N, CA, C and O atoms as a printed pandas DataFrame, in Angstrom:
     atom_number atom_name residue_name chain_id  residue_number  x_coord  y_coord  z_coord
0              1         N          MET        A               1   -4.765    9.065  -28.115
1              2        CA          MET        A               1   -5.619    9.855  -27.376
2              3         C          MET        A               1   -6.656    8.882  -26.588
3              4         O          MET        A               1   -6.788    8.901  -25.364
4              5         N          LEU        A               2   -7.266    8.155  -27.337
5              6        CA          LEU        A               2   -8.159    7.233  -26.584
6              7         C          LEU        A               2   -7.649    6.327  -25.400
7              8         O          LEU        A               2   -8.321    6.058  -24.404
8              9         N          LYS        A               3   -6.232    5.848  -25.676
9             10        CA          LYS        A               3   -5.556    5.080  -24.728
10            11         C          LYS        A               3   -5.218    5.989  -23.402
11            12         O          LYS        A               3   -5.296    5.591  -22.239
12            13         N          ALA        A               4   -4.848    7.226  -23.812
13            14        CA          ALA        A               4   -4.707    8.205  -22.596
14            15         C          ALA        A               4   -5.965    8.505  -21.824
15            16         O          ALA        A               4   -5.865    8.717  -20.616
16            17         N          ILE        A               5   -6.991    8.536  -22.340
17            18        CA          ILE        A               5   -8.537    8.742  -21.712
18            19         C          ILE        A               5   -8.711    7.528  -20.837
19            20         O          ILE        A               5   -8.899    7.586  -19.622
20            21         N          GLY        A               6   -8.631    6.387  -21.572
21            22        CA          GLY        A               6   -8.700    5.158  -20.889
22            23         C          GLY        A               6   -7.929    4.750  -19.567
23            24         O          GLY        A               6   -8.334    4.180  -18.554
24            25         N          MET        A               7   -6.577    5.277  -19.948
25            26        CA          MET        A               7   -5.684    5.052  -18.649
26            27         C          MET        A               7   -6.172    6.070  -17.329
27            28         O          MET        A               7   -6.165    5.722  -16.148
28            29         N          ALA        A               8   -6.579    7.364  -17.837
29            30        CA          ALA        A               8   -7.001    8.324  -16.900
30            31         C          ALA        A               8   -8.224    7.954  -16.194
31            32         O          ALA        A               8   -8.372    8.297  -15.021
32            33         N          MET        A               9   -9.149    7.253  -16.842
33            34        CA          MET        A               9  -10.470    6.713  -16.321
34            35         C          MET        A               9  -10.087    5.416  -15.418
35            36         O          MET        A               9  -10.674    5.260  -14.347
36            37         N          LYS        A              10   -9.133    4.512  -15.837
37            38        CA          LYS        A              10   -8.889    3.433  -14.874
38            39         C          LYS        A              10   -7.846    3.880  -13.648
39            40         O          LYS        A              10   -8.000    3.434  -12.511
40            41         N          TYR        A              11   -6.942    4.658  -13.935
41            42        CA          TYR        A              11   -6.140    5.099  -12.753
42            43         C          TYR        A              11   -6.354    6.567  -12.114
43            44         O          TYR        A              11   -5.454    7.096  -11.460
44            45         N          GLY        A              12   -7.437    7.113  -12.311
45            46        CA          GLY        A              12   -7.997    8.272  -11.688
46            47         C          GLY        A              12   -7.969    8.381  -10.362
47            48         O          GLY        A              12   -7.528    9.406   -9.842
48            49         N          ALA        A              13   -8.417    7.380   -9.656
49            50        CA          ALA        A              13   -8.269    7.098   -8.193
50            51         C          ALA        A              13   -6.955    7.334   -7.544
51            52         O          ALA        A              13   -6.864    7.792   -6.405
52            53         N          MET        A              14   -5.867    6.991   -8.336
53            54        CA          MET        A              14   -4.539    7.256   -7.943
54            55         C          MET        A              14   -3.904    8.460   -7.828
55            56         O          MET        A              14   -2.938    8.680   -7.097
56            57         N          ILE        A              15   -4.675    9.567   -8.853
57            58        CA          ILE        A              15   -4.128   10.761   -8.822
58            59         C          ILE        A              15   -3.879   11.383   -7.617
59            60         O          ILE        A              15   -2.724   11.736   -7.378
60            61         N          PRO        A              16   -4.903   11.612   -6.684
61            62        CA          PRO        A              16   -4.967   12.474   -5.386
62            63         C          PRO        A              16   -3.941   11.600   -4.371
63            64         O          PRO        A              16   -3.226   12.252   -3.611
64            65         N          VAL        A              17   -3.875   10.374   -4.357
65            66        CA          VAL        A              17   -2.786    9.471   -3.565
66            67         C          VAL        A              17   -1.378    9.945   -4.064
67            68         O          VAL        A              17   -0.497   10.326   -3.293
68            69         N          ALA        A              18   -1.252    9.888   -5.417
69            70        CA          ALA        A              18    0.199   10.179   -5.709
70            71         C          ALA        A              18    0.619   11.538   -5.550
71            72         O          ALA        A              18    1.783   11.799   -5.246
72            73         N          VAL        A              19   -0.453   12.631   -5.778
73            74        CA          VAL        A              19    0.005   13.857   -5.595
74            75         C          VAL        A              19    0.100   14.241   -3.899
75            76         O          VAL        A              19    0.698   15.250   -3.527
76            77         N          THR        A              20   -0.422   13.510   -3.152
77            78        CA          THR        A              20   -0.186   13.517   -1.608
78            79         C          THR        A              20    1.358   13.211   -1.344
79            80         O          THR        A              20    2.197   13.884   -0.745
80            81         N          PHE        A              21    1.466   11.917   -2.015
81            82        CA          PHE        A              21    2.815   11.367   -1.675
82            83         C          PHE        A              21    3.756   12.433   -2.194
83            84         O          PHE        A              21    4.659   12.804   -1.444
84            85         N          LEU        A              22    3.649   12.916   -3.294
85            86        CA          LEU        A              22    4.733   13.885   -3.911
86            87         C          LEU        A              22    4.908   15.078   -3.221
87            88         O          LEU        A              22    5.984   15.674   -3.178
88            89         N          LYS        A              23    3.900   15.439   -2.688
89            90        CA          LYS        A              23    3.786   16.768   -1.860
90            91         C          LYS        A              23    4.625   16.331   -0.362
91            92         O          LYS        A              23    5.286   17.167    0.253
92            93         N          GLU        A              24    4.519   15.280   -0.024
93            94        CA          GLU        A              24    4.955   14.887    1.329
94            95         C          GLU        A              24    6.313   14.762    1.007
95            96         O          GLU        A              24    7.086   15.209    1.855
96            97         N          ILE        A              25    6.907   14.159   -0.222
97            98        CA          ILE        A              25    8.264   13.974   -0.423
98            99         C          ILE        A              25    8.932   15.402   -0.457
99           100         O          ILE        A              25   10.000   15.659    0.099
100          101         N          GLU        A              26    8.192   16.280   -1.162
101          102        CA          GLU        A              26    8.656   17.733   -1.440
102          103         C          GLU        A              26    8.853   18.408    0.032
103          104         O          GLU        A              26    9.893   18.995    0.333
104          105         N          GLU        A              27    7.971   18.294    0.737
105          106        CA          GLU        A              27    7.970   19.002    2.053
106          107         C          GLU        A              27    9.189   18.277    3.042
107          108         O          GLU        A              27    9.837   18.900    3.884
108          109         N          THR        A              28    9.331   16.874    2.746
109          110        CA          THR        A              28   10.329   16.414    3.611
110          111         C          THR        A              28   11.760   16.611    3.174
111          112         O          THR        A              28   12.661   16.491    4.004
112          113         N          VAL        A              29   12.012   16.901    1.938
113          114        CA          VAL        A              29   13.395   17.209    1.458
114          115         C          VAL        A              29   13.853   18.567    1.492
115          116         O          VAL        A              29   14.996   18.880    1.160
116          117         N          LYS        A              30   12.854   19.503    1.944
117          118        CA          LYS        A              30   13.168   20.884    1.836
118          119         C          LYS        A              30   14.475   21.000    2.642
119          120         O          LYS        A              30   15.371   21.653    2.107
120          121         N          ASP        A              31   14.689   20.513    3.736
121          122        CA          ASP        A              31   15.925   20.896    4.545
122          123         C          ASP        A              31   17.153   19.870    4.197
123          124         O          ASP        A              31   18.257   19.913    4.740
124          125         N          ARG        A              32   16.814   19.091    3.351
125          126        CA          ARG        A              32   17.912   18.170    2.842
126          127         C          ARG        A              32   18.310   16.981    3.750
127          128         O          ARG        A              32   19.303   16.275    3.576
128          129         N          GLU        A              33   17.459   16.863    4.678
129          130        CA          GLU        A              33   17.638   15.562    5.552
130          131         C          GLU        A              33   16.396   15.023    5.888
131          132         O          GLU        A              33   15.362   15.674    6.040
132          133         N          ILE        A              34   16.534   13.729    6.007
133          134        CA          ILE        A              34   15.243   12.956    6.322
134          135         C          ILE        A              34   15.321   12.181    7.816
135          136         O          ILE        A              34   16.095   11.251    8.042
136          137         N          THR        A              35   14.563   12.630    8.598
137          138        CA          THR        A              35   14.606   12.164    9.917
138          139         C          THR        A              35   13.923   10.761    9.949
139          140         O          THR        A              35   13.226   10.438    8.987
140          141         N          GLN        A              36   14.088    9.896   11.021
141          142        CA          GLN        A              36   13.458    8.632   11.229
142          143         C          GLN        A              36   11.962    8.666   10.856
143          144         O          GLN        A              36   11.393    7.888   10.091
144          145         N          GLU        A              37   11.378    9.793   11.589
145          146        CA          GLU        A              37    9.904    9.731   11.784
146          147         C          GLU        A              37    9.374   10.226   10.265
147          148         O          GLU        A              37    8.277    9.857    9.848
148          149         N          GLU        A              38   10.206   11.043    9.529
149          150        CA          GLU        A              38    9.849   11.433    8.086
150          151         C          GLU        A              38    9.953   10.202    7.265
151          152         O          GLU        A              38    9.002    9.893    6.548
152          153         N          SER        A              39   11.113    9.412    7.308
153          154        CA          SER        A              39   11.181    8.213    6.550
154          155         C          SER        A              39   10.013    7.240    6.772
155          156         O          SER        A              39    9.590    6.568    5.831
156          157         N          ARG        A              40    9.521    7.162    7.926
157          158        CA          ARG        A              40    8.500    6.208    8.316
158          159         C          ARG        A              40    7.059    6.894    7.635
159          160         O          ARG        A              40    6.257    6.133    7.094
160          161         N          ARG        A              41    6.834    8.127    7.688
161          162        CA          ARG        A              41    5.883    8.537    6.975
162          163         C          ARG        A              41    5.757    8.335    5.416
163          164         O          ARG        A              41    4.738    8.056    4.785
164          165         N          LEU        A              42    7.219    8.572    4.880
165          166        CA          LEU        A              42    7.188    8.520    3.464
166          167         C          LEU        A              42    7.103    7.026    3.076
167          168         O          LEU        A              42    6.671    6.787    1.949
168          169         N          MET        A              43    7.474    5.946    3.901
169          170        CA          MET        A              43    7.172    4.624    3.502
170          171         C          MET        A              43    5.735    4.326    3.456
171          172         O          MET        A              43    5.180    3.780    2.502
172          173         N          LYS        A              44    5.113    4.749    4.636
173          174        CA          LYS        A              44    3.537    4.452    4.837
174          175         C          LYS        A              44    2.893    5.042    3.537
175          176         O          LYS        A              44    2.212    4.284    2.847
176          177         N          GLN        A              45    3.054    6.269    3.181
177          178        CA          GLN        A              45    2.463    6.974    2.015
178          179         C          GLN        A              45    2.700    6.119    0.907
179          180         O          GLN        A              45    1.826    5.894    0.070
180          181         N          PHE        A              46    4.130    5.506    0.850
181          182        CA          PHE        A              46    4.478    4.910   -0.556
182          183         C          PHE        A              46    3.697    3.631   -0.760
183          184         O          PHE        A              46    3.325    3.243   -1.868
184          185         N          TRP        A              47    3.475    3.006    0.370
185          186        CA          TRP        A              47    2.571    1.806    0.302
186          187         C          TRP        A              47    1.320    2.041    0.147
187          188         O          TRP        A              47    0.650    1.132   -0.343
188          189         N          VAL        A              48    0.700    3.221    0.488
189          190        CA          VAL        A              48   -0.672    3.517    0.150
190          191         C          VAL        A              48   -0.595    3.545   -1.486
191          192         O          VAL        A              48   -1.405    2.940   -2.188
192          193         N          VAL        A              49    0.357    4.235   -1.937
193          194        CA          VAL        A              49    0.253    4.528   -3.511
194          195         C          VAL        A              49    0.405    2.927   -4.021
195          196         O          VAL        A              49   -0.440    2.505   -4.810
196          197         N          VAL        A              50    1.299    2.197   -3.644
197          198        CA          VAL        A              50    1.414    0.898   -4.180
198          199         C          VAL        A              50    0.206    0.024   -4.090
199          200         O          VAL        A              50   -0.216   -0.711   -4.983
200          201         N          ASN        A              51   -0.309    0.203   -2.867
201          202        CA          ASN        A              51   -1.627   -0.741   -2.582
202          203         C          ASN        A              51   -2.721   -0.258   -3.468
203          204         O          ASN        A              51   -3.464   -1.075   -4.011
204          205         N          THR        A              52   -2.875    1.120   -3.659
205          206        CA          THR        A              52   -3.947    1.725   -4.387
206          207         C          THR        A              52   -3.939    1.145   -5.933
207          208         O          THR        A              52   -4.928    0.785   -6.571
208          209         N          TYR        A              53   -2.522    1.148   -6.380
209          210        CA          TYR        A              53   -2.388    0.646   -7.666
210          211         C          TYR        A              53   -2.723   -0.716   -7.970
211          212         O          TYR        A              53   -3.344   -1.071   -8.972
212          213         N          ARG        A              54   -2.192   -1.623   -6.868
213          214        CA          ARG        A              54   -2.767   -3.085   -6.838
214          215         C          ARG        A              54   -4.221   -3.101   -6.900
215          216         O          ARG        A              54   -4.779   -3.871   -7.681
216          217         N          ALA        A              55   -4.939   -2.257   -6.085
217          218        CA          ALA        A              55   -6.265   -2.470   -5.797
218          219         C          ALA        A              55   -7.058   -2.150   -7.340
219          220         O          ALA        A              55   -7.987   -2.810   -7.805
220          221         N          THR        A              56   -6.431   -1.008   -7.934
221          222        CA          THR        A              56   -6.872   -0.726   -8.969
222          223         C          THR        A              56   -6.826   -1.760  -10.323
223          224         O          THR        A              56   -7.651   -1.886  -11.227
224          225         N          GLU        A              57   -5.578   -2.420  -10.105
225          226        CA          GLU        A              57   -5.381   -3.381  -11.284
226          227         C          GLU        A              57   -6.351   -4.575  -10.998
227          228         O          GLU        A              57   -6.818   -5.202  -11.949
228          229         N          MET        A              58   -6.691   -4.931   -9.587
229          230        CA          MET        A              58   -7.536   -6.000   -9.397
230          231         C          MET        A              58   -9.015   -5.474   -9.648
231          232         O          MET        A              58   -9.902   -6.300   -9.867
232          233         N          GLY        A              59   -9.265   -4.265   -9.624
233          234        CA          GLY        A              59  -10.653   -3.692   -9.872
234          235         C          GLY        A              59  -11.465   -3.796   -8.628
235          236         O          GLY        A              59  -12.653   -4.118   -8.640
236          237         N          VAL        A              60  -10.736   -3.491   -7.472
237          238        CA          VAL        A              60  -11.346   -3.353   -6.245
238          239         C          VAL        A              60  -11.341   -2.059   -5.469
239          240         O          VAL        A              60  -10.686   -1.168   -6.009
240          241         N          SER        A              61  -11.764   -1.837   -4.637
241          242        CA          SER        A              61  -11.438   -0.507   -3.742
242          243         C          SER        A              61  -10.293   -0.648   -2.873
243          244         O          SER        A              61   -9.918   -1.783   -2.576
244          245         N          TYR        A              62   -9.702    0.353   -2.437
245          246        CA          TYR        A              62   -8.433    0.365   -1.711
246          247         C          TYR        A              62   -8.773   -0.304   -0.292
247          248         O          TYR        A              62   -8.011   -1.082    0.282
248          249         N          ASP        A              63  -10.032    0.111    0.195
249          250        CA          ASP        A              63  -10.194   -0.346    1.504
250          251         C          ASP        A              63  -10.605   -1.737    1.344
251          252         O          ASP        A              63  -10.218   -2.435    2.280
252          253         N          SER        A              64  -11.259   -2.346    0.460
253          254        CA          SER        A              64  -11.381   -3.919    0.291
254          255         C          SER        A              64  -10.308   -4.523   -0.044
255          256         O          SER        A              64  -10.203   -5.686    0.344
256          257         N          PHE        A              65   -9.271   -3.972   -0.800
257          258        CA          PHE        A              65   -7.981   -4.603   -1.055
258          259         C          PHE        A              65   -7.321   -4.739    0.427
259          260         O          PHE        A              65   -7.109   -5.842    0.930
260          261         N          VAL        A              66   -7.052   -3.652    1.001
261          262        CA          VAL        A              66   -6.382   -3.699    2.449
262          263         C          VAL        A              66   -6.985   -4.793    3.274
263          264         O          VAL        A              66   -6.333   -5.611    3.922
264          265         N          GLU        A              67   -8.250   -4.736    3.195
265          266        CA          GLU        A              67   -8.962   -5.633    4.345
266          267         C          GLU        A              67   -8.727   -7.160    3.787
267          268         O          GLU        A              67   -8.633   -8.046    4.636
268          269         N          SER        A              68   -8.642   -7.459    2.590
269          270        CA          SER        A              68   -8.503   -8.693    2.030
270          271         C          SER        A              68   -6.950   -9.188    2.464
271          272         O          SER        A              68   -6.723  -10.324    2.882
272          273         N          MET        A              69   -6.023   -8.253    2.312
273          274        CA          MET        A              69   -4.404   -8.324    2.637
274          275         C          MET        A              69   -4.529   -8.781    4.153
275          276         O          MET        A              69   -4.014   -9.846    4.496
276          277         N          ASP        A              70   -5.227   -7.965    5.086
277          278        CA          ASP        A              70   -5.248   -8.101    6.511
278          279         C          ASP        A              70   -5.751   -9.694    6.589
279          280         O          ASP        A              70   -4.929  -10.473    7.073
280          281         N          GLU        A              71   -6.751  -10.121    6.248
281          282        CA          GLU        A              71   -7.288  -11.416    6.382
282          283         C          GLU        A              71   -6.282  -12.484    5.911
283          284         O          GLU        A              71   -6.155  -13.527    6.551
284          285         N          LYS        A              72   -5.508  -12.216    4.713
285          286        CA          LYS        A              72   -4.639  -13.048    4.473
286          287         C          LYS        A              72   -3.467  -13.177    5.397
287          288         O          LYS        A              72   -3.038  -14.305    5.642
288          289         N          ARG        A              73   -2.930  -12.149    5.912
289          290        CA          ARG        A              73   -1.896  -12.144    6.740
290          291         C          ARG        A              73   -2.325  -12.979    8.076
291          292         O          ARG        A              73   -1.566  -13.838    8.525
292          293         N          LYS        A              74   -3.461  -12.712    8.630
293          294        CA          LYS        A              74   -4.138  -13.249    9.889
294          295         C          LYS        A              74   -3.979  -14.867    9.631
295          296         O          LYS        A              74   -3.309  -15.588   10.370
296          297         N          ALA        A              75   -4.717  -15.345    8.434
297          298        CA          ALA        A              75   -4.764  -16.773    8.043
298          299         C          ALA        A              75   -3.276  -17.290    8.028
299          300         O          ALA        A              75   -2.964  -18.384    8.498
300          301         N          LYS        A              76   -2.465  -16.495    7.502
301          302        CA          LYS        A              76   -0.821  -16.973    7.387
302          303         C          LYS        A              76   -0.469  -17.273    8.775
303          304         O          LYS        A              76   -0.078  -18.385    9.128
304          305         N          ARG        A              77   -0.630  -16.132    9.669
305          306        CA          ARG        A              77   -0.012  -16.381   11.052
306          307         C          ARG        A              77   -0.691  -17.458   11.909
307          308         O          ARG        A              77   -0.043  -18.092   12.742
308          309         N          LYS        A              78   -2.106  -17.677   11.684
309          310        CA          LYS        A              78   -2.703  -18.592   12.194
310          311         C          LYS        A              78   -2.267  -20.050   11.827
311          312         O          LYS        A              78   -2.229  -20.927   12.690
312          313         N          ALA        A              79   -1.954  -20.270   10.585
313          314        CA          ALA        A              79   -1.438  -21.476   10.183
314          315         C          ALA        A              79   -0.007  -21.672   10.684
315          316         O          ALA        A              79    0.416  -22.761   11.072
316          317         N          LYS        A              80    0.654  -20.636   10.651
317          318        CA          LYS        A              80    2.089  -20.800   11.267
318          319         C          LYS        A              80    2.178  -21.142   12.566
319          320         O          LYS        A              80    3.142  -21.795   12.964
320          321         N          ARG        A              81    1.219  -20.758   13.362
321          322        CA          ARG        A              81    1.134  -20.932   14.966
322          323         C          ARG        A              81    0.751  -22.384   15.029
323          324         O          ARG        A              81    1.363  -23.146   15.778
324          325         N          ALA        A              82   -0.358  -22.842   14.180
325          326        CA          ALA        A              82   -0.745  -24.141   14.298
326          327         C          ALA        A              82    0.327  -25.227   13.942
327          328         O          ALA        A              82    0.280  -26.339   14.468
328          329         N          GLU        A              83    1.235  -24.902   13.095
329          330        CA          GLU        A              83    2.256  -25.726   12.584
330          331         C          GLU        A              83    3.458  -25.848   13.573
331          332         O          GLU        A              83    4.141  -26.869   13.657
332          333         N          THR        A              84    3.680  -24.599   14.392
333          334        CA          THR        A              84    4.516  -24.464   15.570
334          335         C          THR        A              84    4.114  -25.574   16.604
335          336         O          THR        A              84    4.841  -26.472   17.028
336          337         N          VAL        A              85    2.877  -25.337   16.903
337          338        CA          VAL        A              85    2.231  -26.100   17.948
338          339         C          VAL        A              85    2.313  -27.575   17.521
339          340         O          VAL        A              85    2.843  -28.348   18.318
340          341         N          LYS        A              86    1.901  -27.999   16.483
341          342        CA          LYS        A              86    2.064  -29.317   15.903
342          343         C          LYS        A              86    3.608  -29.956   16.062
343          344         O          LYS        A              86    3.828  -31.054   16.572
344          345         N          GLN        A              87    4.568  -29.114   15.561
345          346        CA          GLN        A              87    5.938  -29.623   15.881
346          347         C          GLN        A              87    6.247  -29.576   17.133
347          348         O          GLN        A              87    7.081  -30.432   17.430
348          349         N          ALA        A              88    5.870  -28.843   18.084
349          350        CA          ALA        A              88    6.168  -28.917   19.506
350          351         C          ALA        A              88    5.587  -30.033   20.140
351          352         O          ALA        A              88    6.159  -30.502   21.123
352          353         N          LEU        A              89    4.488  -30.556   19.709
353          354        CA          LEU        A              89    3.817  -31.724   20.304
354          355         C          LEU        A              89    4.246  -33.216   19.524
355          356         O          LEU        A              89    3.815  -34.317   19.865
356          357         N          SER        A              90    4.968  -33.018   18.674
357          358        CA          SER        A              90    5.495  -34.302   17.976
358          359         C          SER        A              90    6.819  -34.600   18.375
359          360         O          SER        A              90    7.394  -35.587   17.918
C-alpha cells in the first residue's frame, strides 16, 4: 500500500498527460483509420508522455527537461558542423 502511494506521488504529474494521450488514441481509432495527420498528433503526444516520464525519473520539470534536450541537440549540431568544416579545410 505504501509503495502504491509512493508511486502515485512520484508519477502524479504523468496522470493528466497519460489520460490526454489515451483520449486522443480513443478518438483517433473510432473510425478504424489513422490518417497521417492523426498519426503525427499521436506520436507527438506519445513523446510528451515519454519525456514526462524521463523528466520525472530525473527529478526535473517537463519544461526544464525539454529545454536541456534542446540545448544538447544544438550543441551536437554545432559540433557536427565544426567537424564538417574542419574536414573540408584539411
